[in-house]
N, C-alpha and C positions, 0 to 999 in steps of 0.2 A: 404166908404172913396171916396174922389174926387181927381182926379190928376190935375195938373196945368192948364189943359183946361177946368176944370169944369165938366169933364166926370166922371160918377161913375166907380170905378174900380171893375171888376167882376173877380173871379177866374175861368176863362174860357181858355181852351186850344185854341191856335191860330194856324192854319195851315201855312205853308210855302206858300201854294197856295193862302190863303187869303192875306197874306201879299204882294206876287206878284202881284196879281190882284190889290189890292189897290194901290200899287206904281205905276203900269202901268197906272191906271187911273189918279192918282195924276199928273204924269208926261204929259199924253195926253192933259188933259184940260188946262194945263198951257203952252202948246206948247215946253216943255222942251225935248221931244223925240230927237229932232235934236241934243241935246247936250250930250245925254246919250250914247255915243259911249262906247265900252268896255274900252278904254284907259282912257277916261275922268272918268268913274265910278270907275276904279281901283285907279286913282290918288286920287279922292275923299276919296275912302275907306282908302287909306294909310293915308291920312290928319287926318281922323277921329280916326284911330288906334294911331296917334301921340297924339291927344288930350285925348283919353282914357289913354294913358301911362303916361301923365303929371299928372293925378290925383293921380297915385301911385309913381311917381318919388321920392319923398323925404319922403316917409311914411316908409320905411324899411319893414320889414315883417308885413303882416296885418293878423289878425285872421279870420277865416272862419266866415261868417255871419256879420261881420263888427261890432262887439259889441260896439267899441269906437268911432264910426263915427256918426255926426250929422244927422239928417234928411235931411238937405241941401246938405250935402256932399253925402249922399246916392242918394239923387234925381239927383245930378248932375252926378254921375256914371251911373245911370239908363239911363240917356238922352244919354250920349256918348256910352255906350254899345249899345242902341238902334240904334243910328246913324250907327255904324259898321254893325250891322245885316241888316239894311234896304239897306245899299249900296251893301252889299254882296249879298242879295236876289235880288236886281235889276240888279247887274252884271251878275249873273247866269241866270236871265230871258233874258237879251239882247243877251247872248251868246247862247240861246236856250238849256240851261242845266236844268235839273230837280234836283234841289239842294238837296231836301230831299231823293230822291232816291240814288244820288250820295254819300251823306253822309252815308246812310246805307250801300252801297256797300263798302265804305271805312272802316267802322268798321268791317267788315267781313275780308277784306283784312289784317287789322291790327291785329285781332285775330289769323290769320294764321301766321303773321310775328312775332307777340309777344305771343306765347302760354303761357298758366298758367304753371307756374313752381311749382313743390312740394317743400315747404320750411321746410320739416322736416329734 
């Protein structure tokens, strides 16, 4: 299967570190580092979340797996979710944060805050 860039899609886990490094290089070679302040990246992230929200805005409840969506709609969703992820990864990097470790730490905190309840 090929994506819109003509690249072959492979089922491979991609690390946050790989995304971080690729984004840093992408920005550096284009001279964009000067524009990638935390504030600017946050505003760009919010804009992308808005675009992602628009996809769902008038659809009502959507079934898991999106069984009734066209391949074009799914591709559009994939692009907007990717934009959100990429800006989030870049924002964390510019702020000097380890996003992966921070997320794991947050999961542990949430587990303590919301313990499993016995539903019997």
